[in-house]
Each structure stands twice: as C-alpha cells, then as structure tokens.
N, CA, C, O and CB atoms as a CASP TS submission, in Angstrom:
PFRMAT TS
TARGET T0000
AUTHOR 0000-0000-0000
METHOD Language model
MODEL 1
PARENT N/A
ATOM      1  N   MET     1     119.532  71.279   3.496  1.00  0.00           N
ATOM      2  CA  MET     1     120.072  72.356   4.371  1.00  0.00           C
ATOM      3  C   MET     1     121.293  71.737   5.083  1.00  0.00           C
ATOM      4  O   MET     1     121.271  70.602   5.560  1.00  0.00           O
ATOM      5  CB  MET     1     118.956  72.903   5.445  1.00  0.00           C
ATOM      6  N   HIS     2     122.402  72.590   5.122  1.00  0.00           N
ATOM      7  CA  HIS     2     123.582  72.178   5.831  1.00  0.00           C
ATOM      8  C   HIS     2     123.487  72.360   7.268  1.00  0.00           C
ATOM      9  O   HIS     2     123.106  73.455   7.682  1.00  0.00           O
ATOM     10  CB  HIS     2     124.724  72.873   5.355  1.00  0.00           C
ATOM     11  N   ILE     3     123.805  71.361   8.148  1.00  0.00           N
ATOM     12  CA  ILE     3     123.691  71.443   9.627  1.00  0.00           C
ATOM     13  C   ILE     3     125.156  71.356  10.030  1.00  0.00           C
ATOM     14  O   ILE     3     125.880  70.445   9.629  1.00  0.00           O
ATOM     15  CB  ILE     3     122.740  70.247  10.314  1.00  0.00           C
ATOM     16  N   ASP     4     125.581  72.355  10.854  1.00  0.00           N
ATOM     17  CA  ASP     4     126.944  72.442  11.361  1.00  0.00           C
ATOM     18  C   ASP     4     127.149  71.514  12.617  1.00  0.00           C
ATOM     19  O   ASP     4     128.178  70.869  12.824  1.00  0.00           O
ATOM     20  CB  ASP     4     127.269  73.931  11.718  1.00  0.00           C
ATOM     21  N   LYS     5     126.067  71.528  13.409  1.00  0.00           N
ATOM     22  CA  LYS     5     126.168  70.814  14.670  1.00  0.00           C
ATOM     23  C   LYS     5     124.778  70.266  15.074  1.00  0.00           C
ATOM     24  O   LYS     5     123.747  70.853  14.746  1.00  0.00           O
ATOM     25  CB  LYS     5     126.741  71.751  15.777  1.00  0.00           C
ATOM     26  N   GLU     6     124.781  69.126  15.793  1.00  0.00           N
ATOM     27  CA  GLU     6     123.535  68.559  16.219  1.00  0.00           C
ATOM     28  C   GLU     6     123.457  68.441  17.725  1.00  0.00           C
ATOM     29  O   GLU     6     124.463  68.054  18.320  1.00  0.00           O
ATOM     30  CB  GLU     6     123.338  67.228  15.587  1.00  0.00           C
ATOM     31  N   LEU     7     122.421  68.721  18.361  1.00  0.00           N
ATOM     32  CA  LEU     7     122.295  68.615  19.794  1.00  0.00           C
ATOM     33  C   LEU     7     121.096  67.695  20.187  1.00  0.00           C
ATOM     34  O   LEU     7     119.981  67.900  19.707  1.00  0.00           O
ATOM     35  CB  LEU     7     122.127  70.024  20.403  1.00  0.00           C
ATOM     36  N   ASP     8     121.323  66.744  21.011  1.00  0.00           N
ATOM     37  CA  ASP     8     120.311  65.831  21.385  1.00  0.00           C
ATOM     38  C   ASP     8     119.931  66.151  22.849  1.00  0.00           C
ATOM     39  O   ASP     8     120.723  65.883  23.752  1.00  0.00           O
ATOM     40  CB  ASP     8     120.791  64.358  21.197  1.00  0.00           C
ATOM     41  N   VAL     9     118.713  66.729  23.101  1.00  0.00           N
ATOM     42  CA  VAL     9     118.280  67.128  24.364  1.00  0.00           C
ATOM     43  C   VAL     9     116.929  66.256  24.698  1.00  0.00           C
ATOM     44  O   VAL     9     116.056  66.679  25.457  1.00  0.00           O
ATOM     45  CB  VAL     9     118.045  68.737  24.365  1.00  0.00           C
ATOM     46  N   ARG    10     116.871  65.084  24.087  1.00  0.00           N
ATOM     47  CA  ARG    10     115.715  64.232  24.359  1.00  0.00           C
ATOM     48  C   ARG    10     115.764  63.806  25.854  1.00  0.00           C
ATOM     49  O   ARG    10     116.841  63.542  26.387  1.00  0.00           O
ATOM     50  CB  ARG    10     115.707  62.964  23.394  1.00  0.00           C
ATOM     51  N   GLY    11     114.586  63.744  26.520  1.00  0.00           N
ATOM     52  CA  GLY    11     114.497  63.367  27.882  1.00  0.00           C
ATOM     53  C   GLY    11     114.696  64.433  28.890  1.00  0.00           C
ATOM     54  O   GLY    11     114.497  64.213  30.084  1.00  0.00           O
ATOM     55  N   LEU    12     115.115  65.675  28.403  1.00  0.00           N
ATOM     56  CA  LEU    12     115.399  66.734  29.288  1.00  0.00           C
ATOM     57  C   LEU    12     114.220  67.713  29.240  1.00  0.00           C
ATOM     58  O   LEU    12     113.593  67.911  28.199  1.00  0.00           O
ATOM     59  CB  LEU    12     116.733  67.406  28.927  1.00  0.00           C
ATOM     60  N   VAL    13     113.958  68.280  30.331  1.00  0.00           N
ATOM     61  CA  VAL    13     112.694  69.343  30.494  1.00  0.00           C
ATOM     62  C   VAL    13     113.252  70.671  30.779  1.00  0.00           C
ATOM     63  O   VAL    13     114.388  70.814  31.231  1.00  0.00           O
ATOM     64  CB  VAL    13     111.624  68.967  31.756  1.00  0.00           C
ATOM     65  N   CYS    14     112.457  71.639  30.516  1.00  0.00           N
ATOM     66  CA  CYS    14     112.711  73.126  30.735  1.00  0.00           C
ATOM     67  C   CYS    14     113.374  73.371  32.093  1.00  0.00           C
ATOM     68  O   CYS    14     112.868  72.859  33.091  1.00  0.00           O
ATOM     69  CB  CYS    14     111.352  73.955  30.663  1.00  0.00           C
ATOM     70  N   PRO    15     114.385  74.062  32.183  1.00  0.00           N
ATOM     71  CA  PRO    15     115.011  74.882  31.209  1.00  0.00           C
ATOM     72  C   PRO    15     116.218  74.231  30.511  1.00  0.00           C
ATOM     73  O   PRO    15     116.908  74.933  29.772  1.00  0.00           O
ATOM     74  CB  PRO    15     115.418  76.131  31.847  1.00  0.00           C
ATOM     75  N   LEU    16     116.523  72.899  30.704  1.00  0.00           N
ATOM     76  CA  LEU    16     117.775  72.356  30.214  1.00  0.00           C
ATOM     77  C   LEU    16     117.909  72.382  28.758  1.00  0.00           C
ATOM     78  O   LEU    16     119.027  72.636  28.311  1.00  0.00           O
ATOM     79  CB  LEU    16     117.945  71.010  30.661  1.00  0.00           C
ATOM     80  N   PRO    17     116.876  72.142  27.889  1.00  0.00           N
ATOM     81  CA  PRO    17     117.111  72.213  26.488  1.00  0.00           C
ATOM     82  C   PRO    17     117.626  73.512  25.993  1.00  0.00           C
ATOM     83  O   PRO    17     118.530  73.599  25.162  1.00  0.00           O
ATOM     84  CB  PRO    17     115.926  71.902  25.803  1.00  0.00           C
ATOM     85  N   ILE    18     116.976  74.583  26.570  1.00  0.00           N
ATOM     86  CA  ILE    18     117.433  75.937  26.185  1.00  0.00           C
ATOM     87  C   ILE    18     118.856  76.238  26.692  1.00  0.00           C
ATOM     88  O   ILE    18     119.669  76.842  25.992  1.00  0.00           O
ATOM     89  CB  ILE    18     116.455  76.998  26.737  1.00  0.00           C
ATOM     90  N   LEU    19     119.119  75.810  27.892  1.00  0.00           N
ATOM     91  CA  LEU    19     120.549  76.118  28.385  1.00  0.00           C
ATOM     92  C   LEU    19     121.542  75.395  27.649  1.00  0.00           C
ATOM     93  O   LEU    19     122.614  75.950  27.408  1.00  0.00           O
ATOM     94  CB  LEU    19     120.749  75.785  29.845  1.00  0.00           C
ATOM     95  N   ARG    20     121.296  74.097  27.218  1.00  0.00           N
ATOM     96  CA  ARG    20     122.213  73.328  26.368  1.00  0.00           C
ATOM     97  C   ARG    20     122.371  73.942  25.012  1.00  0.00           C
ATOM     98  O   ARG    20     123.476  73.955  24.470  1.00  0.00           O
ATOM     99  CB  ARG    20     121.737  71.912  26.220  1.00  0.00           C
ATOM    100  N   THR    21     121.278  74.466  24.426  1.00  0.00           N
ATOM    101  CA  THR    21     121.294  75.121  23.220  1.00  0.00           C
ATOM    102  C   THR    21     122.146  76.418  23.192  1.00  0.00           C
ATOM    103  O   THR    21     122.922  76.690  22.276  1.00  0.00           O
ATOM    104  CB  THR    21     119.941  75.391  22.863  1.00  0.00           C
ATOM    105  N   LYS    22     121.921  77.216  24.318  1.00  0.00           N
ATOM    106  CA  LYS    22     122.656  78.412  24.466  1.00  0.00           C
ATOM    107  C   LYS    22     124.221  78.078  24.593  1.00  0.00           C
ATOM    108  O   LYS    22     125.069  78.779  24.041  1.00  0.00           O
ATOM    109  CB  LYS    22     122.111  79.191  25.717  1.00  0.00           C
ATOM    110  N   ARG    23     124.507  77.036  25.305  1.00  0.00           N
ATOM    111  CA  ARG    23     125.960  76.640  25.374  1.00  0.00           C
ATOM    112  C   ARG    23     126.541  76.223  24.065  1.00  0.00           C
ATOM    113  O   ARG    23     127.665  76.577  23.708  1.00  0.00           O
ATOM    114  CB  ARG    23     126.153  75.507  26.339  1.00  0.00           C
ATOM    115  N   ALA    24     125.769  75.482  23.372  1.00  0.00           N
ATOM    116  CA  ALA    24     126.214  74.992  21.934  1.00  0.00           C
ATOM    117  C   ALA    24     126.375  76.079  21.032  1.00  0.00           C
ATOM    118  O   ALA    24     127.342  76.121  20.271  1.00  0.00           O
ATOM    119  CB  ALA    24     125.213  74.028  21.278  1.00  0.00           C
ATOM    120  N   LEU    25     125.403  77.059  21.062  1.00  0.00           N
ATOM    121  CA  LEU    25     125.592  78.192  20.201  1.00  0.00           C
ATOM    122  C   LEU    25     126.719  79.077  20.537  1.00  0.00           C
ATOM    123  O   LEU    25     127.250  79.734  19.641  1.00  0.00           O
ATOM    124  CB  LEU    25     124.424  78.959  20.177  1.00  0.00           C
ATOM    125  N   ALA    26     127.129  79.149  21.760  1.00  0.00           N
ATOM    126  CA  ALA    26     128.341  79.954  22.174  1.00  0.00           C
ATOM    127  C   ALA    26     129.532  79.472  21.564  1.00  0.00           C
ATOM    128  O   ALA    26     130.437  80.251  21.269  1.00  0.00           O
ATOM    129  CB  ALA    26     128.556  79.953  23.637  1.00  0.00           C
ATOM    130  N   GLU    27     129.612  78.103  21.327  1.00  0.00           N
ATOM    131  CA  GLU    27     130.740  77.497  20.626  1.00  0.00           C
ATOM    132  C   GLU    27     130.794  77.531  19.155  1.00  0.00           C
ATOM    133  O   GLU    27     131.751  77.041  18.555  1.00  0.00           O
ATOM    134  CB  GLU    27     130.817  76.189  20.982  1.00  0.00           C
ATOM    135  N   MET    28     129.786  78.100  18.539  1.00  0.00           N
ATOM    136  CA  MET    28     129.671  78.167  17.143  1.00  0.00           C
ATOM    137  C   MET    28     129.863  79.451  16.541  1.00  0.00           C
ATOM    138  O   MET    28     129.630  80.465  17.200  1.00  0.00           O
ATOM    139  CB  MET    28     128.480  77.706  16.768  1.00  0.00           C
ATOM    140  N   ALA    29     130.287  79.517  15.285  1.00  0.00           N
ATOM    141  CA  ALA    29     130.525  80.800  14.630  1.00  0.00           C
ATOM    142  C   ALA    29     129.263  81.412  14.048  1.00  0.00           C
ATOM    143  O   ALA    29     128.299  80.688  13.800  1.00  0.00           O
ATOM    144  CB  ALA    29     131.544  80.636  13.544  1.00  0.00           C
ATOM    145  N   ARG    30     129.236  82.634  13.836  1.00  0.00           N
ATOM    146  CA  ARG    30     128.076  83.373  13.250  1.00  0.00           C
ATOM    147  C   ARG    30     127.714  82.762  11.956  1.00  0.00           C
ATOM    148  O   ARG    30     128.551  82.565  11.076  1.00  0.00           O
ATOM    149  CB  ARG    30     128.379  84.874  13.048  1.00  0.00           C
ATOM    150  N   GLY    31     126.384  82.443  11.835  1.00  0.00           N
ATOM    151  CA  GLY    31     125.835  81.997  10.502  1.00  0.00           C
ATOM    152  C   GLY    31     125.870  80.497  10.470  1.00  0.00           C
ATOM    153  O   GLY    31     125.349  79.910   9.521  1.00  0.00           O
ATOM    154  N   GLN    32     126.498  79.786  11.522  1.00  0.00           N
ATOM    155  CA  GLN    32     126.431  78.311  11.559  1.00  0.00           C
ATOM    156  C   GLN    32     124.987  77.863  12.055  1.00  0.00           C
ATOM    157  O   GLN    32     124.246  78.554  12.754  1.00  0.00           O
ATOM    158  CB  GLN    32     127.590  77.728  12.535  1.00  0.00           C
ATOM    159  N   VAL    33     124.724  76.628  11.589  1.00  0.00           N
ATOM    160  CA  VAL    33     123.303  76.079  11.864  1.00  0.00           C
ATOM    161  C   VAL    33     123.415  74.978  12.819  1.00  0.00           C
ATOM    162  O   VAL    33     124.293  74.120  12.721  1.00  0.00           O
ATOM    163  CB  VAL    33     122.566  75.554  10.556  1.00  0.00           C
ATOM    164  N   LEU    34     122.456  74.997  13.825  1.00  0.00           N
ATOM    165  CA  LEU    34     122.350  74.019  14.860  1.00  0.00           C
ATOM    166  C   LEU    34     121.050  73.258  14.796  1.00  0.00           C
ATOM    167  O   LEU    34     119.998  73.894  14.716  1.00  0.00           O
ATOM    168  CB  LEU    34     122.497  74.663  16.177  1.00  0.00           C
ATOM    169  N   LYS    35     121.050  71.998  14.825  1.00  0.00           N
ATOM    170  CA  LYS    35     119.813  71.121  14.826  1.00  0.00           C
ATOM    171  C   LYS    35     119.674  70.598  16.235  1.00  0.00           C
ATOM    172  O   LYS    35     120.618  70.044  16.799  1.00  0.00           O
ATOM    173  CB  LYS    35     119.906  69.890  13.759  1.00  0.00           C
ATOM    174  N   ILE    36     118.446  70.781  16.827  1.00  0.00           N
ATOM    175  CA  ILE    36     118.216  70.437  18.130  1.00  0.00           C
ATOM    176  C   ILE    36     117.053  69.333  18.119  1.00  0.00           C
ATOM    177  O   ILE    36     116.060  69.575  17.434  1.00  0.00           O
ATOM    178  CB  ILE    36     117.873  71.723  18.961  1.00  0.00           C
ATOM    179  N   VAL    37     117.117  68.223  18.787  1.00  0.00           N
ATOM    180  CA  VAL    37     116.170  67.224  18.942  1.00  0.00           C
ATOM    181  C   VAL    37     115.672  67.106  20.400  1.00  0.00           C
ATOM    182  O   VAL    37     116.432  66.766  21.306  1.00  0.00           O
ATOM    183  CB  VAL    37     116.741  65.962  18.466  1.00  0.00           C
ATOM    184  N   ALA    38     114.424  67.385  20.586  1.00  0.00           N
ATOM    185  CA  ALA    38     113.891  67.381  21.962  1.00  0.00           C
ATOM    186  C   ALA    38     112.590  66.571  22.049  1.00  0.00           C
ATOM    187  O   ALA    38     111.913  66.266  21.067  1.00  0.00           O
ATOM    188  CB  ALA    38     113.643  68.833  22.448  1.00  0.00           C
ATOM    189  N   THR    39     112.311  66.259  23.291  1.00  0.00           N
ATOM    190  CA  THR    39     110.977  65.581  23.556  1.00  0.00           C
ATOM    191  C   THR    39     110.112  66.245  24.492  1.00  0.00           C
ATOM    192  O   THR    39     109.023  65.731  24.747  1.00  0.00           O
ATOM    193  CB  THR    39     111.161  64.243  24.059  1.00  0.00           C
ATOM    194  N   ASP    40     110.478  67.382  25.066  1.00  0.00           N
ATOM    195  CA  ASP    40     109.676  68.191  25.930  1.00  0.00           C
ATOM    196  C   ASP    40     108.708  69.030  25.079  1.00  0.00           C
ATOM    197  O   ASP    40     109.125  69.854  24.265  1.00  0.00           O
ATOM    198  CB  ASP    40     110.567  69.081  26.817  1.00  0.00           C
ATOM    199  N   PRO    41     107.345  68.785  25.302  1.00  0.00           N
ATOM    200  CA  PRO    41     106.356  69.555  24.473  1.00  0.00           C
ATOM    201  C   PRO    41     106.536  71.085  24.750  1.00  0.00           C
ATOM    202  O   PRO    41     106.222  71.908  23.890  1.00  0.00           O
ATOM    203  CB  PRO    41     104.833  69.092  24.814  1.00  0.00           C
ATOM    204  N   GLY    42     107.025  71.434  25.910  1.00  0.00           N
ATOM    205  CA  GLY    42     107.125  72.841  26.238  1.00  0.00           C
ATOM    206  C   GLY    42     108.320  73.570  25.358  1.00  0.00           C
ATOM    207  O   GLY    42     108.442  74.791  25.261  1.00  0.00           O
ATOM    208  N   ALA    43     109.056  72.730  24.826  1.00  0.00           N
ATOM    209  CA  ALA    43     110.198  73.275  23.890  1.00  0.00           C
ATOM    210  C   ALA    43     109.677  74.038  22.819  1.00  0.00           C
ATOM    211  O   ALA    43     110.344  74.979  22.389  1.00  0.00           O
ATOM    212  CB  ALA    43     111.053  72.176  23.265  1.00  0.00           C
ATOM    213  N   VAL    44     108.481  73.737  22.289  1.00  0.00           N
ATOM    214  CA  VAL    44     107.962  74.429  21.123  1.00  0.00           C
ATOM    215  C   VAL    44     107.903  75.926  21.466  1.00  0.00           C
ATOM    216  O   VAL    44     108.497  76.749  20.771  1.00  0.00           O
ATOM    217  CB  VAL    44     106.543  73.869  20.705  1.00  0.00           C
ATOM    218  N   ILE    45     107.178  76.270  22.549  1.00  0.00           N
ATOM    219  CA  ILE    45     107.164  77.633  22.883  1.00  0.00           C
ATOM    220  C   ILE    45     108.519  78.215  23.332  1.00  0.00           C
ATOM    221  O   ILE    45     108.855  79.342  22.967  1.00  0.00           O
ATOM    222  CB  ILE    45     106.180  77.825  23.912  1.00  0.00           C
ATOM    223  N   ASP    46     109.266  77.482  24.090  1.00  0.00           N
ATOM    224  CA  ASP    46     110.503  77.920  24.573  1.00  0.00           C
ATOM    225  C   ASP    46     111.522  78.290  23.454  1.00  0.00           C
ATOM    226  O   ASP    46     112.241  79.281  23.581  1.00  0.00           O
ATOM    227  CB  ASP    46     111.045  76.875  25.446  1.00  0.00           C
ATOM    228  N   PHE    47     111.576  77.511  22.389  1.00  0.00           N
ATOM    229  CA  PHE    47     112.501  77.751  21.257  1.00  0.00           C
ATOM    230  C   PHE    47     112.002  79.045  20.449  1.00  0.00           C
ATOM    231  O   PHE    47     112.828  79.870  20.058  1.00  0.00           O
ATOM    232  CB  PHE    47     112.557  76.423  20.283  1.00  0.00           C
ATOM    233  N   LYS    48     110.695  79.193  20.220  1.00  0.00           N
ATOM    234  CA  LYS    48     110.161  80.384  19.559  1.00  0.00           C
ATOM    235  C   LYS    48     110.660  81.590  20.296  1.00  0.00           C
ATOM    236  O   LYS    48     111.266  82.491  19.716  1.00  0.00           O
ATOM    237  CB  LYS    48     108.611  80.371  19.507  1.00  0.00           C
ATOM    238  N   VAL    49     110.383  81.599  21.666  1.00  0.00           N
ATOM    239  CA  VAL    49     110.697  82.775  22.472  1.00  0.00           C
ATOM    240  C   VAL    49     112.227  82.998  22.537  1.00  0.00           C
ATOM    241  O   VAL    49     112.714  84.127  22.466  1.00  0.00           O
ATOM    242  CB  VAL    49     110.108  82.616  23.904  1.00  0.00           C
ATOM    243  N   PHE    50     112.962  81.874  22.673  1.00  0.00           N
ATOM    244  CA  PHE    50     114.465  82.019  22.730  1.00  0.00           C
ATOM    245  C   PHE    50     114.988  82.674  21.456  1.00  0.00           C
ATOM    246  O   PHE    50     115.839  83.563  21.492  1.00  0.00           O
ATOM    247  CB  PHE    50     115.165  80.615  22.921  1.00  0.00           C
ATOM    248  N   ALA    51     114.454  82.209  20.333  1.00  0.00           N
ATOM    249  CA  ALA    51     114.985  82.827  19.035  1.00  0.00           C
ATOM    250  C   ALA    51     114.619  84.334  18.982  1.00  0.00           C
ATOM    251  O   ALA    51     115.448  85.151  18.580  1.00  0.00           O
ATOM    252  CB  ALA    51     114.365  82.069  17.729  1.00  0.00           C
ATOM    253  N   GLU    52     113.467  84.676  19.357  1.00  0.00           N
ATOM    254  CA  GLU    52     112.964  86.109  19.413  1.00  0.00           C
ATOM    255  C   GLU    52     113.858  86.941  20.206  1.00  0.00           C
ATOM    256  O   GLU    52     114.273  88.028  19.804  1.00  0.00           O
ATOM    257  CB  GLU    52     111.559  86.211  20.008  1.00  0.00           C
ATOM    258  N   GLN    53     114.178  86.389  21.421  1.00  0.00           N
ATOM    259  CA  GLN    53     114.941  87.191  22.439  1.00  0.00           C
ATOM    260  C   GLN    53     116.344  87.320  22.169  1.00  0.00           C
ATOM    261  O   GLN    53     116.979  88.297  22.565  1.00  0.00           O
ATOM    262  CB  GLN    53     114.818  86.624  23.762  1.00  0.00           C
ATOM    263  N   THR    54     116.927  86.260  21.427  1.00  0.00           N
ATOM    264  CA  THR    54     118.317  86.203  21.252  1.00  0.00           C
ATOM    265  C   THR    54     118.800  86.771  19.911  1.00  0.00           C
ATOM    266  O   THR    54     119.967  87.110  19.715  1.00  0.00           O
ATOM    267  CB  THR    54     118.743  84.825  21.402  1.00  0.00           C
ATOM    268  N   GLY    55     117.755  86.856  18.946  1.00  0.00           N
ATOM    269  CA  GLY    55     118.121  87.117  17.639  1.00  0.00           C
ATOM    270  C   GLY    55     118.612  85.991  16.711  1.00  0.00           C
ATOM    271  O   GLY    55     118.834  86.204  15.519  1.00  0.00           O
ATOM    272  N   ASN    56     118.772  84.811  17.277  1.00  0.00           N
ATOM    273  CA  ASN    56     119.047  83.640  16.473  1.00  0.00           C
ATOM    274  C   ASN    56     117.802  83.408  15.648  1.00  0.00           C
ATOM    275  O   ASN    56     116.683  83.682  16.082  1.00  0.00           O
ATOM    276  CB  ASN    56     119.420  82.384  17.350  1.00  0.00           C
ATOM    277  N   GLU    57     118.035  82.864  14.368  1.00  0.00           N
ATOM    278  CA  GLU    57     116.946  82.567  13.530  1.00  0.00           C
ATOM    279  C   GLU    57     116.470  81.105  13.609  1.00  0.00           C
ATOM    280  O   GLU    57     117.199  80.140  13.380  1.00  0.00           O
ATOM    281  CB  GLU    57     117.312  82.906  12.166  1.00  0.00           C
ATOM    282  N   LEU    58     115.201  81.042  13.949  1.00  0.00           N
ATOM    283  CA  LEU    58     114.560  79.726  13.937  1.00  0.00           C
ATOM    284  C   LEU    58     114.159  79.353  12.470  1.00  0.00           C
ATOM    285  O   LEU    58     113.125  79.769  11.947  1.00  0.00           O
ATOM    286  CB  LEU    58     113.289  79.726  14.892  1.00  0.00           C
ATOM    287  N   LEU    59     115.048  78.547  11.862  1.00  0.00           N
ATOM    288  CA  LEU    59     114.826  78.236  10.398  1.00  0.00           C
ATOM    289  C   LEU    59     113.685  77.220  10.203  1.00  0.00           C
ATOM    290  O   LEU    59     112.876  77.412   9.294  1.00  0.00           O
ATOM    291  CB  LEU    59     116.149  77.660   9.748  1.00  0.00           C
ATOM    292  N   THR    60     113.586  76.216  10.962  1.00  0.00           N
ATOM    293  CA  THR    60     112.540  75.228  10.847  1.00  0.00           C
ATOM    294  C   THR    60     112.143  74.669  12.256  1.00  0.00           C
ATOM    295  O   THR    60     112.898  74.676  13.228  1.00  0.00           O
ATOM    296  CB  THR    60     113.008  74.085   9.908  1.00  0.00           C
ATOM    297  N   MET    61     110.988  74.231  12.245  1.00  0.00           N
ATOM    298  CA  MET    61     110.528  73.528  13.455  1.00  0.00           C
ATOM    299  C   MET    61     109.564  72.415  12.989  1.00  0.00           C
ATOM    300  O   MET    61     108.598  72.717  12.288  1.00  0.00           O
ATOM    301  CB  MET    61     109.811  74.535  14.491  1.00  0.00           C
ATOM    302  N   SER    62     109.796  71.134  13.356  1.00  0.00           N
ATOM    303  CA  SER    62     108.945  70.094  12.963  1.00  0.00           C
ATOM    304  C   SER    62     108.683  69.202  14.212  1.00  0.00           C
ATOM    305  O   SER    62     109.319  69.264  15.264  1.00  0.00           O
ATOM    306  CB  SER    62     109.565  69.306  11.782  1.00  0.00           C
ATOM    307  N   GLU    63     107.717  68.419  13.954  1.00  0.00           N
ATOM    308  CA  GLU    63     107.226  67.509  15.094  1.00  0.00           C
ATOM    309  C   GLU    63     106.856  66.155  14.604  1.00  0.00           C
ATOM    310  O   GLU    63     106.186  66.032  13.579  1.00  0.00           O
ATOM    311  CB  GLU    63     105.988  68.111  15.816  1.00  0.00           C
ATOM    312  N   THR    64     107.284  65.093  15.325  1.00  0.00           N
ATOM    313  CA  THR    64     106.793  63.758  15.052  1.00  0.00           C
ATOM    314  C   THR    64     105.890  63.405  16.239  1.00  0.00           C
ATOM    315  O   THR    64     105.580  64.244  17.085  1.00  0.00           O
ATOM    316  CB  THR    64     107.982  62.709  14.857  1.00  0.00           C
ATOM    317  N   SER    65     105.507  62.216  16.265  1.00  0.00           N
ATOM    318  CA  SER    65     104.616  61.766  17.422  1.00  0.00           C
ATOM    319  C   SER    65     105.459  61.803  18.750  1.00  0.00           C
ATOM    320  O   SER    65     104.846  61.868  19.816  1.00  0.00           O
ATOM    321  CB  SER    65     104.028  60.233  17.160  1.00  0.00           C
ATOM    322  N   GLU    66     106.695  61.768  18.742  1.00  0.00           N
ATOM    323  CA  GLU    66     107.510  61.708  19.988  1.00  0.00           C
ATOM    324  C   GLU    66     108.548  62.778  20.150  1.00  0.00           C
ATOM    325  O   GLU    66     108.987  63.054  21.267  1.00  0.00           O
ATOM    326  CB  GLU    66     108.193  60.418  20.063  1.00  0.00           C
ATOM    327  N   GLU    67     108.972  63.419  19.004  1.00  0.00           N
ATOM    328  CA  GLU    67     110.015  64.336  19.002  1.00  0.00           C
ATOM    329  C   GLU    67     109.753  65.641  18.337  1.00  0.00           C
ATOM    330  O   GLU    67     108.949  65.731  17.410  1.00  0.00           O
ATOM    331  CB  GLU    67     111.102  63.747  18.429  1.00  0.00           C
ATOM    332  N   PHE    68     110.457  66.698  18.823  1.00  0.00           N
ATOM    333  CA  PHE    68     110.383  68.018  18.202  1.00  0.00           C
ATOM    334  C   PHE    68     111.865  68.327  17.657  1.00  0.00           C
ATOM    335  O   PHE    68     112.879  68.110  18.320  1.00  0.00           O
ATOM    336  CB  PHE    68     109.848  69.161  19.297  1.00  0.00           C
ATOM    337  N   VAL    69     111.851  68.798  16.513  1.00  0.00           N
ATOM    338  CA  VAL    69     113.200  69.132  15.868  1.00  0.00           C
ATOM    339  C   VAL    69     113.218  70.609  15.464  1.00  0.00           C
ATOM    340  O   VAL    69     112.366  71.106  14.727  1.00  0.00           O
ATOM    341  CB  VAL    69     113.479  68.212  14.562  1.00  0.00           C
ATOM    342  N   PHE    70     114.242  71.272  15.993  1.00  0.00           N
ATOM    343  CA  PHE    70     114.447  72.730  15.735  1.00  0.00           C
ATOM    344  C   PHE    70     115.748  72.940  15.015  1.00  0.00           C
ATOM    345  O   PHE    70     116.746  72.260  15.253  1.00  0.00           O
ATOM    346  CB  PHE    70     114.439  73.554  17.056  1.00  0.00           C
ATOM    347  N   VAL    71     115.701  73.915  14.119  1.00  0.00           N
ATOM    348  CA  VAL    71     116.893  74.240  13.363  1.00  0.00           C
ATOM    349  C   VAL    71     117.148  75.721  13.582  1.00  0.00           C
ATOM    350  O   VAL    71     116.356  76.547  13.128  1.00  0.00           O
ATOM    351  CB  VAL    71     116.738  73.887  11.836  1.00  0.00           C
ATOM    352  N   LEU    72     118.163  76.063  14.220  1.00  0.00           N
ATOM    353  CA  LEU    72     118.495  77.485  14.538  1.00  0.00           C
ATOM    354  C   LEU    72     119.760  78.003  13.688  1.00  0.00           C
ATOM    355  O   LEU    72     120.690  77.236  13.438  1.00  0.00           O
ATOM    356  CB  LEU    72     118.800  77.614  16.127  1.00  0.00           C
ATOM    357  N   LYS    73     119.751  79.184  13.309  1.00  0.00           N
ATOM    358  CA  LYS    73     120.935  79.793  12.618  1.00  0.00           C
ATOM    359  C   LYS    73     121.467  80.831  13.708  1.00  0.00           C
ATOM    360  O   LYS    73     120.728  81.652  14.251  1.00  0.00           O
ATOM    361  CB  LYS    73     120.515  80.543  11.107  1.00  0.00           C
ATOM    362  N   LYS    74     122.785  80.706  13.956  1.00  0.00           N
ATOM    363  CA  LYS    74     123.394  81.646  14.918  1.00  0.00           C
ATOM    364  C   LYS    74     123.543  82.987  14.316  1.00  0.00           C
ATOM    365  O   LYS    74     124.007  83.172  13.191  1.00  0.00           O
ATOM    366  CB  LYS    74     124.742  81.157  15.397  1.00  0.00           C
ATOM    367  N   ARG    75     123.118  83.939  15.134  1.00  0.00           N
ATOM    368  CA  ARG    75     123.272  85.425  14.677  1.00  0.00           C
ATOM    369  C   ARG    75     124.678  85.962  14.677  1.00  0.00           C
ATOM    370  O   ARG    75     124.895  87.123  14.332  1.00  0.00           O
ATOM    371  CB  ARG    75     122.456  86.353  15.585  1.00  0.00           C
TER
END
C-alpha cells in the first residue's frame, strides 16, 4: 500500500491524536493516504468514530503490544 504521509502521535492522548490527524488531512489531496502511529488505547475508538463522522476511509488498523497503527484515505 502506498503511504503519502506519516504522522507520529505517540505519547499524545485524546483529543490530540485526532486533532493532529485532522490538520494533516487538511494539507493532503483527495485520495491520498495517511498513516498514523499512536500509543493511546483510546485512539482505537476515536479513529473509528472519526472516520465515520468525516467520511475519510479507515483502510487498516493494527496493534502491537505498545502501538496502534491506522491508515486513512482522505475523502
């Protein structure tokens, strides 16, 4: 999968990961893909809801023992 931009929000807690994601998406063109790496467990729900509310597509979501990785496609 082609990633156009990566965003590191490790160490940040709600609402900062979503706010930084929103800002990053605003700078991207339609159809571009953003990869976000977070450590806040609340981000799992936050990114699902964010994608539903904004229409951006949550392509993948994965989890390691310490990190959560989300891949969003800008609408």
